[in-house]
N, C-alpha and C positions, 0 to 999 in steps of 0.2 A: 505494499500499500504506498503511496505516496501521497504530498501536500498536496490541496489542491490547488493553490495558489501558484503562479511563475514567480508573483512579484507583488508589493502592494506598496505607492508612492503615496506620501505627504506632501503637502504644500501648503503653510500657512496663507500664505498671499503671492497667489498665481495670477497670469496673465495667461490669454486666447494660448501664446506662443509656448508658452509654458507646458500649456497644455498637448496642445499637439505634440511636441518635444517627447513626452513622458509615452504618451502613447505610442509613439511609435519606440520606444526605448519600450515597452509592455509588449508589442509586439513581433521585437526582435528576440525576447527572452522567451518565445514561444506560446503566447497568449493566444485563446481560442478562443475568449469573447472579454469582452471588457466591459466594467462596471465603472460611472465615475459619479462619486457622488459628491455635491458640491453643496456648502455649509450655504444656509441662505444670506447673511453678508459678507461674502464673499463677489468682486468686483467681476467675475463671470456669470457671463447671462445663458442660461437655460436655451437661450432660442440662437444660441451659434454653437449648440450642439449639434444637429438637425446634420448642416454639410461636415461638421468635421466628423458623424458618424457616418455617411456616408465614401468619405475618402479614407475610411477604416478596412483593411481587407478582411478585419473578422468584425464580428455582431459586435456592435456598441449601444449601451443603452446607458443612460444619463437621470439621475435627480436630483432636484433639491431637498434638501433636508437641514431645519434646523441648527445642527451643528457637526461636528467629525473629531473622532479620539485618534491618538495614533499614540502608541506606549502612555506613556502618563501624562500627555498634554492633551488638552481638548481647542477648540475655536470655534468659532461661530462663520468666520472667513474664509475657512481653508476649504481642501480638496483633500480626494482617496482618487486612485486611480488602483482600481483592483483589477490583475489580469488573472484569468482561470486555466487552468490545463485543461484542457480538452478531451473527447466533442462537450460541448455544454450545451444544450438544447433552452431557447429561451425565448418566453412568450407574452409579448404589447399583447395586452385590453385596454380598448382608446376609450372605451366605457363600463366602467364597475357599476353603473345605473341601469344597462341594459335589460331587458326581458330576459328572464328565470333559463327560457331555452334557449336564446344567442347564448349567452356567457356558458348554458351546457356546453354549446357546441365547440367555444373557441378553448374550452377546457377539456373537452374530448381528446383534441388535436394533438394536445399534450401528454395527455395519457397515452395519448396511440402510440407515441416515439418512444416515452419513456418506462413504462408503465406504472400498475399503483405500489411501487415499492422503491426504496430509495433515499435519498434528503433530497431539499430544494429550498430556496430562498424567495422571500416576495418581499415586494416595494408597493404600498398603496397610499392613495392620496390620502392621509387620515385625518384632512378636512373633511372628505366627501360625508353626506348622510347617510349611503347605500355603503359602509367600510363592512357592517355585521352581515349583514344578507348576504355579500361579495363575498363574504370569508365562510359564511354557512355553506355558499355553493360549491366552494373550494375545494369544504374538507367532504360534502356530497360527492364531487369526482372523483377526488384523489384518495379516498378512503382515509382509514386511522392508521395502516403500515404505511404512510412517508409523515415523513419527521421534518418541520417546516421550523424556519426560521426568520423574523422580520422585522419590517416596520411601516409606522407610516410619516409619510415627506409628506413635505409642504414648507412654507415661510407663514408663522402665525401673525406675521404682523402684514401678509399680504395676501390671503386665502382663497382670492380668486386667482391669484396667479399659477400660469403655466407650472407645472413641477415634477414632468416626468417627459424621457427624450428619446426618441432613434432617426435612424437615417430616412424615416418617415416623416418626421415634425414631434410638433409641441404638443403634450398633454396634461389636463387636471382632468378629476376624476377617472382616472385611469389606474393600473396598477402594472407591473414589472412582474412574471413569474421566471423563474430558473431553476434547471436542476443540478446538483452539485455532483451526486453520484449513485448508480444503483448498484456499487458492488459493496456498500460498508454505509450505516445508517448515522449520521447527526448524533453528538453527545451534546445535550441538551440542559440547564441550569437556568429558574427563575424568583427571582424572590425580593417580599417588596417588606412584610413583616409588620405591616403598620398596627398600631392597636386600633378595637373598638371604643368610642369613648362617649356615643350618644345611641340612640334607636333600639329597638327597630321603626321604621317608619314605611308605611303603606303608602306607595306612590298611587295618586290616586286619581289623575290626569298627566299625562304626558305622550310627546308626538316627535320620534326619535332619538334627538339627543335632549329635547326640552323636560325637564320636570315643570309642570305649571303647577301642580298640587301634592300637597303630602299630609296626610291624613284630614284630607278633604279642604283642607286651609292652605292659602297662597306660599306656592314652597320658599320663596325666597324669606317671609318674615317667617316657617318652621325654623328656617335655616338660623337666619340671627338671633333667634330668642335660643334654639341648641348651641348655640357656641358661645353664646355671655354665658349662661350656664355652665358650659365645660370652663371657660376660661378664668370666671369669675369679675367678666369684664363686660360692661352695659354695650352693649354694640348696634347700632343703629342699623337697618334695613341700607341704607343711602353708605353705607361704611364698610359692610361686608368685604368686596372686591380686595380687600388688602391680606382678608383673612382667606382665601378661596385655594390657595398655596399648598395652604394647611391640614386645610381642614378636607380633603375628599371623599366619597360615597362607597362602599363598599357592600359588593352583595354577596351575601353567605352564600358556596358551593358545596356540594357536598362532596366531603374527606378533601377538600380544597382550600388553600388561602379566600379570603376575598376577592372577589372580582374588580377590582378598583374604576372606579369611574370621576379624574378630573374634573372638578368642573371650574370651569374658565373662564366663566362672565355671567353677571345679572341681565335679566333681557325684562322690562318691568317687574312683576312679580315671579318669573321665572328665571330656571336656573338654567345654563348651557353646560354640558357636559362633551369629555371629549367619548363617543361612543353612542351606545342607545340604552336608555334604559324603559325598557318597557314597562305598561301599567297593571298594575297588580301589585307589583313585584315589591319585595324587601328591600329597603335600604335603610343602614349604617354611618353611623360619622364616622369618619376615622381619623386621623392624627398624625401626619407627620411631624417628629422633630427630629434636628441635626443629628443627635447620637442613634435614633433610631432606623436612619438611614444608611448612615457611616457604617453603624452593623450589621445591616441586612447587606451591606455592596461586601464587605469581609465575607459575611457567611454564601454569601453565593458563587465568589472565588474558591472555597475553601470544598465546597461542594464541588463543583465543576471539577475541581481540581481531581476529586477523591473518584468521578465517573471515569475517568481517562483511562483506558486498559494502560497497563505493562508496555505492552507488546508495540502500541502504536503511538504512547504518551511522545516518546523520540521525535517522532516526524511530524510533529505537530507547532510549528512555528508559529501562527498565528492565534490567537485567540479571540472571536469575534463577538464582540458587546454592542447590546442595542440598549441604551439608556433611556428612561422618560427624561426630554427636556425635563419637565415641572419636575422633579429632582433638582436637575443645576441651575433653575430660576429660583427653587425655592432657597438651595445652599447658597447659591454666589460665589464669592471667593474660596469656600469651603467646598465646594465642589472638588477640587481636587483633593480634597482627603477621601473621599469618596473613590476614584482612580485610585491613590495609593494602597489603601483599603485591599482595595483587588487586586491590585500587582505583587502586594507582600507576600500572598496566598497563590500563584502561579508561580512554575518553575521559573528559574532566571532565565533559560533562554526562550521563553514564549513573549510576544508584545501583542499588547491588549491591542485591537483595529475594530474600528467602529463608529457609532453615529447617536447622537442625542436627536430621540424620533418623539412624532408624536402618535404616541403610542403604539402597543410590543406586540409580538407576534409571536406565538409558539403552542404548541402539542399540552393537552390536558395532560393528566397520568394514565385516563380514558381513552388518548388519542384526540378527541377532538382539539378542531384547530381556535383559540382567541385571542380576540383583540383587548393588550393588555391596556391599564393606566400603572404609572408609577411606580412599573415596575423595572429592575436590572434583570434583563436576558442574557446568558456567558453560552456561547456554543463552540463546536469545532470538532472534526473530523477523522 
């Protein structure tokens, strides 16, 4: 077994010429598929990528994401260029909100080429209302035997901008699916460990990612009252925006951690979440603190390292990180401590490589594919 990457290149500040040169270098090293990941504050424009992809002799996809990670360094303006050993089969789905029938037809092309076993990556517009129905369709077609790792992409400050590209153009509300290998499975570990501090509350009115009422009362009012009680500080409804990163919702799951739903905005009396919340579900209020987040990061690194088989661990150079942007935004400059905590648990020859995402994607223990929030996901082949 060999590593799946020919190379991974990182630049904190890159020009278009830099990107073209690094892509050529990656092709020269034998890459059969290239993924370009662009930090949302980079000067590189996603609209420049179709022409670059068309001039590249191997398939190339690109996406915009809040930030990138390489080693113990993170950047909101950097880029990653990942070269994959082949053959790699990729599929760009231009509209994840298309009908179920259309999506099934597109996904079956991927299955026909790769089967239902093996490992794959997925990058999807994390700001689309269609994310979770799409992920459910992916699971329906790929089955529980394929291990996935992935991220929600996009620019939090410009949610309607294009965020995915290939040689044919740029897209939003889209997804990229690419197969790593059918010969062995990805090892994945996910962790958040956020404690429950209030609830449960019945979601009595909701529409996709908007929660309008809890316990038959305006959702924003219920939330402000709850965190006032928890914090011991009276918090008016118009002041709760500054507390959203600290108090996400959690949906209880069978034999699993809470499924976290970050609240990213208040819209009138409604709460806007990253990911859908169904009516009649029960939600709890969780609490993110610096100590909890960093401890969970350390645990994730330790558990992932323990999962690696001795026979293959030495062949893994890069450990893939999918880390929720809300963790970095909450921690601020202390986010460096989270990266340090993960790296301390990895073997010294391993390079942490990944993204700050708008939602994280991985399998549950039962095999189903889920869209997560505020979670660290580590993966390696």
